[in-house]
N, C-alpha and C positions, 0 to 999 in steps of 0.2 A: 504494499499499500504506500502510495507516495506521500510525501510530507504535507502536500497541499490538502489531500483527502482527509487527513487526520485532524485538520483544523475545522472548527465550525464554520458554516457559510458566512456568519457575520464577521468573524475574524478575518476570513479570506477577502471579503468585500472591503473591509477596512484597510487592509494591507494594500490592496490594489489602489485604492483611493488615495492613500498616503504617497504611494510610489509614483503617482502621476502629479503630485504637487511640486512646484518649484522649491529649491533647497530651503531658502530662508522661511518660507510659509510653512513647510512641513517641520522644520526645526522649532518654529515658534508654537505650533499647535502641539508638538511633543513635549515641549517644556510646560505648556500649560496643563496638559493631562498628567505628567509626572508630578508636578508641584501639588496639584489637586489631590492626587492619590495619597502622596506623602502627607499632605495636611490632614487627610481623613485619619491617618495613623498617629500622627505626632500632635494633632490638634491645630485649629486654625491660626492660633497666636504664634505658631512657629514661622508662618510665611505672610500673614497679613499685617498691615501697617497700623500702628497705634502709638499714641504717645507713651503709653505705659510700657509697651514691649520694644519699640523701636528706639525710644530715647532713654526711658527709665531702665529697660532691661538690656540696653546696648545691642539690639539685634538689628544692626545697621543694614544688614543684608535685605531686610524686608522692603527697603526702598526699591530694590530691583526685583524682588519676587512678588510683591503685592499686586502689581498689574497683570501678572500671569495666573494668580491663584483664583480658584473658584470654590465656593463651599457647597454648592449644590450640583447634583449630577445632571438634572435636566438643563439648567442654564449653562453648564460646561459643554454640554452637547450642542446646545443651540449656538453659542458663541463660537465654538470651534467650527462648526458647519459654515457659519457666516464667514469666518475669517478664512476658510479654505477657498471661498470664492473671492472675498475682497483681497486677501493677501496675494493671491494669484494675479489679481488684476493690477495691483500696485507693482509687484515684482517684475511683471512682463513690460511695464511702461516706465518705471524709474530706474536710473542706474543703481547698481547694488549699493555703492557708497551713500547715495542719496536716500535709499530706503532705510539703511542702518542709522544714518544720522536723524532721519525724521522720527523713527520709533524710539531711539535712544533719548532724543530730546523730549519726547512725549512722556516716556517713562519716568525719567528723573524729575522733570519739571512738574508732572502731576503729583508725584509722591511728596516732593518738598512742599509744594502748595497745599496739599491735603494736611500735612503736618502743621503747617503755619495757621491754616484756618482752624484745625482742632485746637491748637494752642491758644489762639485769640478767643475762640468760643469758651473754652475753659477759663480763662482769665477773666472774661466779662460776665460770664453767667454763674461762676462758681459751681458749675454742675460736674460731678464726678464722671457723668456719662461720657463727656467729650475727652476726657483723659483715658477712659478704658475702651471707648469704642473702636471696633476693628473695621478697617476699610480694605477692600480688595475687589478685584474683577478684572476681567479681560475686556471689558467695555470700552476702555480707553483707545485701544488700538483699533478696535471697530470704528469708532467715532473718527479717529484720524484718517483711516482708510476711506471712509465715506466723503470726507473733505477732499481727498485726492481724486475721487471719482467726480465730484462736483467740478474740480478745476479741469479735468482732462476731457471729460464727456458730458458736459452739462445738459445736452439736449436728449440723451439716451433715455428711452423709456425703461423704467425699473420696476413698475408695479406688477405683482402677480395677479392682480384683478384688473382685467381690461376695463371695466366700468369705472375704475378710480384710477386715472392715469397720474403717474407720479414720475418726474423726471429726476436724473441724477443731481441736478442742481438743488433740488428740494429735499434731498436724503438727509443732510445734517440737521436742517430744522425739524424733520419728521422724527429723527432719532432723539433729538433734545426733548420733544414733546412726549415721546414714548418713555423716556427715562423719568420724567415728572409724574406720569401716570404710574409707573412702577413704584416710585417714592411714595405717593399717596396709598398705594396698596400695601406698603410696608417693606418693600424691598429696597432698603436704604444703603446697604453695604457697598454696592458697586456704583452709587449714583455719582459720587465725587469724580471717580476715575472716568466714567463715561462722559460727563460734561467737560471735564478738563482735557480729555482726549481730543474732543472736538475743537476746543479753544486752542490748545497748543499746536495741534495738527494744522489749523488755520494759521496760527502765528508764524510757524516754520515756513509754510508755503508762501505766505504773504510777505514776509520780510527777511527770511534767512536762506532760502533755497537758492543755491548757485545754478544758473541756467547755461545751457549750451552756447548761447549767444553772448556770453560774457557779462550778463546782467544778474543782479541779485533780486530775488522776490517776484512777486506778481501784483502789479499795481492796477490791474484791470477792475472795472466795476463789478464783474462778477464775483471777485473775491473780497469785496468790501465786507467789513465785519457784520453790517446789518443783514446781510443776505444769508446768514446763518439763522435768522429768525423768521417767523411769519410775515407776509408782505405788509400788513397794517402797521406792524411795529418797526419796520426798518428805518423810515426816515428819522424817528426819535432816537433810536439806538445808534444810528450813524453819527448824529450830532453829539450824543453823550460820549461815544468811543473816540471820536476825533479829539474832543477836549481831554479826555484821560490819556490818550496817546501823546498829546502835546506836553502833558505834565510828567508822565512816567517813563515814556519809552524812547523818546528822542535822546540824542547825544550819547554819552559814554557808554550806557548799557547796550544800545543798539550797536555801536562800533565794536564793542567787545564781542558780542555774539555773532556778528557778521564775519569778523576775523576768524572766530572759532570754526564756523561751519564752511567758510569759503575754502576752495582748494587752492586758491592763490590769495596774496595779500589785498585787501580791499581798500580802495580810497573811498570812504564814505563821504558823500556830499552833504553839505550843510543846508543848501537851499531847499525850501519846501517843495518844489516841483520833483526833485529827486529823492524825496524822502523814503519812498519804498522801493526804488528801482535804481540802483546804483551800478555804474559800470565798473567792471573789473579791468585792470591794466592788461594789455596784451604784450 
């Protein structure tokens, strides 16, 4: 009897599916499954993000493991199946280095921001919940991949229901709405990573991504921050985002991050017209 026939049909189908996936996508899904299985044995606190464990318990590695870890089997299967499609899409269209930079930036920035928000919530509310709460979830990478789809194929029809047409450009806002619905339903652990994944994925593509034409970022109207939200709210959000960007993002922070992610030294322009799209020297 051959090795294949000794395995169950489910295992054979899973191995065949994984074998057809691009390398980074396959490795990412493998890491998510492995960490989730280990978390079931060792406890969620071993890999989830929390002030009590990450800072208090010196489990610094959770900054990197929490965005891969899932506590529930059903959600793990759903997110891994989603990333099998979305990860393949991104890997087939972005350079390997750009994909690694994108998801590394999303992972670290989302984890650090989650810790900061938890700390501030704990300080100002005096609620022990914010000190002990566990945060984890693969949703951040899903959100970032959806923003990539929005940028590259905005007009592509993505709805599984023909009566409800949804284009790729609308996927990030639909995903944000879904996360709020899940939050209201009591699924709060992955909320922060999912929302921050969309934001930091957008931030990387908008302001940090080196392009083949020697430019940095994407200054198109399609990638304006307000387009991540439903149409009625976009004008107001764009105005607020512009003010916040003026106060917090321009200047040294942007220069530092652009130099970090650019493949060559970046001469960052100071004038407002080139604030998001800066030429690299040739």
